C-alpha positions in Angstrom: 53.0 -41.6 30.9 50.9 -38.7 29.5 52.6 -35.6 28.3 52.7 -32.5 30.5 50.4 -30.5 28.2 47.1 -31.2 30.0 44.7 -29.7 27.5 42.7 -30.7 24.4 45.8 -30.6 22.2 47.9 -32.6 24.6 45.0 -35.1 25.0 44.7 -35.6 21.2 48.5 -36.2 21.1 48.5 -38.6 24.0 45.7 -40.7 22.5 47.6 -40.9 19.2 50.8 -41.9 21.1 49.1 -44.6 23.2 47.3 -45.9 20.1 50.5 -45.7 18.1 48.5 -44.2 15.3 48.6 -40.7 13.9 46.5 -41.4 10.8 43.9 -38.9 9.6 41.1 -41.5 10.1 41.9 -41.9 13.8 42.3 -38.1 14.2 38.9 -37.6 12.8 37.4 -39.9 15.4 39.2 -38.5 18.4 36.7 -35.6 19.1 34.0 -38.3 19.4 36.2 -40.3 21.8 36.7 -37.2 24.0 33.0 -36.3 24.0 31.9 -39.9 24.9 34.6 -40.0 27.6 33.4 -36.8 29.2 29.8 -38.1 29.4 30.9 -41.3 30.9 33.0 -39.6 33.6 30.1 -37.3 34.4 28.0 -40.4 35.3 30.8 -42.2 37.2 32.1 -39.3 39.3 30.1 -36.5 40.8 32.9 -34.7 42.6 34.4 -33.5 39.3 31.5 -31.3 38.7 31.5 -27.6 39.4 28.8 -26.1 41.5 27.4 -22.9 40.1 25.1 -20.2 41.6 23.0 -18.0 39.4 20.3 -15.3 40.1 17.4 -14.6 37.8 13.8 -13.5 37.8 11.0 -16.1 38.2 8.1 -14.7 36.2 4.6 -14.5 37.5 2.0 -16.9 36.2 4.6 -19.2 34.7 4.8 -22.7 36.3 7.8 -23.8 34.2 11.1 -22.2 33.3 14.2 -23.5 31.4 17.1 -25.3 33.0 20.6 -23.7 32.4 22.2 -25.1 29.3 25.0 -26.6 31.3 22.8 -28.1 34.0 23.3 -31.6 35.4 21.9 -31.8 38.9 20.1 -29.4 41.3 21.7 -28.5 44.6 19.3 -25.9 46.0 16.7 -23.5 44.7 15.6 -20.3 46.5 13.2 -17.5 46.0 13.6 -14.1 47.7 10.6 -13.4 50.0 9.6 -10.7 52.5 8.6 -10.9 56.2 5.6 -9.3 57.9 7.7 -6.5 59.4 9.0 -5.3 56.0 6.5 -6.7 53.5 8.0 -4.8 50.6 11.6 -5.8 51.1 12.3 -9.1 49.5 15.6 -10.1 51.0 14.9 -13.5 52.7 16.2 -16.6 50.9 13.5 -19.1 51.1 14.3 -22.6 49.8 11.9 -24.6 47.6 11.5 -28.3 48.5 12.5 -30.7 45.8 9.6 -33.0 44.8 8.5 -35.4 42.0 6.5 -34.0 39.2 3.6 -36.3 40.2 3.6 -34.8 43.7 3.6 -31.3 42.4 0.5 -32.0 40.3 -1.2 -33.6 43.2 -0.3 -30.7 45.5 -1.6 -28.1 43.1 -3.6 -29.7 40.3 -4.8 -26.3 39.0 -1.8 -24.3 37.7 -4.1 -21.2 37.3 -4.3 -20.8 41.1 -1.4 -18.5 42.0 0.6 -18.4 45.2 4.1 -18.4 46.6 6.0 -21.3 45.2 6.9 -24.1 47.6 8.0 -27.1 45.5 10.2 -27.6 42.5 10.5 -30.6 40.2 12.2 -31.5 36.9 9.4 -31.3 34.3 11.5 -32.8 31.6 15.1 -32.7 30.2 14.9 -29.0 29.5 12.6 -27.5 32.1 11.8 -27.1 35.8 8.2 -27.1 37.2 7.3 -25.1 40.3 4.1 -25.1 42.4 2.1 -23.2 43.3 2.4 -21.1 40.1 4.1 -17.7 41.1 1.6 -15.0 42.0 4.2 -12.3 41.2 7.7 -12.0 39.9 10.3 -13.4 42.3 14.0 -13.0 42.4 15.3 -16.5 42.4 18.7 -18.2 43.0 19.6 -21.6 41.7 22.6 -23.6 42.8 23.4 -26.5 40.6 26.1 -28.8 39.4 27.1 -28.1 35.9 28.4 -30.4 33.2 32.1 -29.8 32.3 32.5 -27.6 29.3 32.9 -29.7 26.1 36.5 -29.9 25.1 37.5 -28.7 21.6 40.2 -26.6 19.9 38.2 -23.5 20.9 37.8 -24.7 24.5 41.0 -26.6 25.2 40.7 -26.9 29.0 37.9 -27.6 31.5 37.5 -29.2 34.9 38.6 -32.6 33.7 41.8 -31.5 32.0 42.6 -29.3 35.1 41.9 -31.8 37.8 41.5 -35.3 36.3 43.6 -35.5 33.2 44.7 -39.1 33.6 41.1 -40.2 34.2 40.0 -38.5 31.1 42.8 -39.9 29.0 42.2 -43.5 30.1 38.5 -43.2 29.4 39.3 -41.8 25.9 41.5 -44.8 25.3 38.6 -47.1 26.3 36.4 -45.3 23.8 39.0 -45.8 21.2 39.4 -49.5 21.7 36.6 -50.6 19.3 38.3 -48.6 16.6 41.7 -50.4 17.0 43.8 -52.5 19.3 40.9 -54.4 20.9 43.5 -56.5 22.8 44.3 -53.5 25.0 40.8 -53.2 26.5 41.7 -55.0 29.7 44.7 -52.9 30.4 43.0 -49.6 29.8 39.9 -50.7 31.6 42.0 -51.4 34.7 43.8 -48.1 34.4 40.5 -46.2 34.2 39.0 -48.2 37.1 42.0 -47.7 39.4 42.1 -44.0 38.7 38.4 -43.6 39.1 38.6 -45.5 42.4 41.1 -42.9 43.7 38.7 -40.1 43.0 35.8 -42.0 44.4 37.7 -42.5 47.7 38.5 -38.8 47.8 34.9 -38.1 47.1 33.9 -40.2 50.1 36.5 -38.5 52.3 35.0 -35.2 51.4 31.5 -36.3 52.5 32.8 -37.6 55.8 35.4 -35.1 56.8 35.1 -32.1 54.5 38.5 -32.8 52.9 38.9 -33.1 49.2 42.0 -33.1 46.9 41.0 -31.7 43.5 43.9 -33.3 41.6 45.1 -36.8 41.6 47.4 -37.0 38.6 
């Protein structure tokens, strides 16, 4: 079983113990195994993500703005608007509708025509696109799912080490198999699949009943 130290240093040690190899060559590869494992888990399991809320200013006449550096998926996007009774008080959270980029271009083919934004799309890997182009500065609120912080000696813990350490370890071992001990692939693949299945069942329970256990060590 893994050691009790559920952080980057414990993970490195556990990988070495399972692989029965503490050589420098393996140690140099372990950060890559951990990085690849985190990316794979992010694709396999959505419930391990943290949802983040951030407020910022949406600038006038700018149809695009950058995604947060730790962005993975959008939950909700709002702008603060005013009503007719108090037209100068912008305190109403108004959601933008998610749409495809093609739809946004069809809805408002001329980005120089300004208005109150209604739709938001992912322009590319790094930017969002909104339409109509903002006619003024708007206070905005984005709620999104963030990628887990990348583990390292400087960042020894994150959502995965705190809530899904076994899952992370087994995925790291799968990443390490091509390096050595290829005959262990079936065993580690089964360990990862079984542990992932537990989280996915909990994820489904959360969707249907609102219940979710954050840790299944």
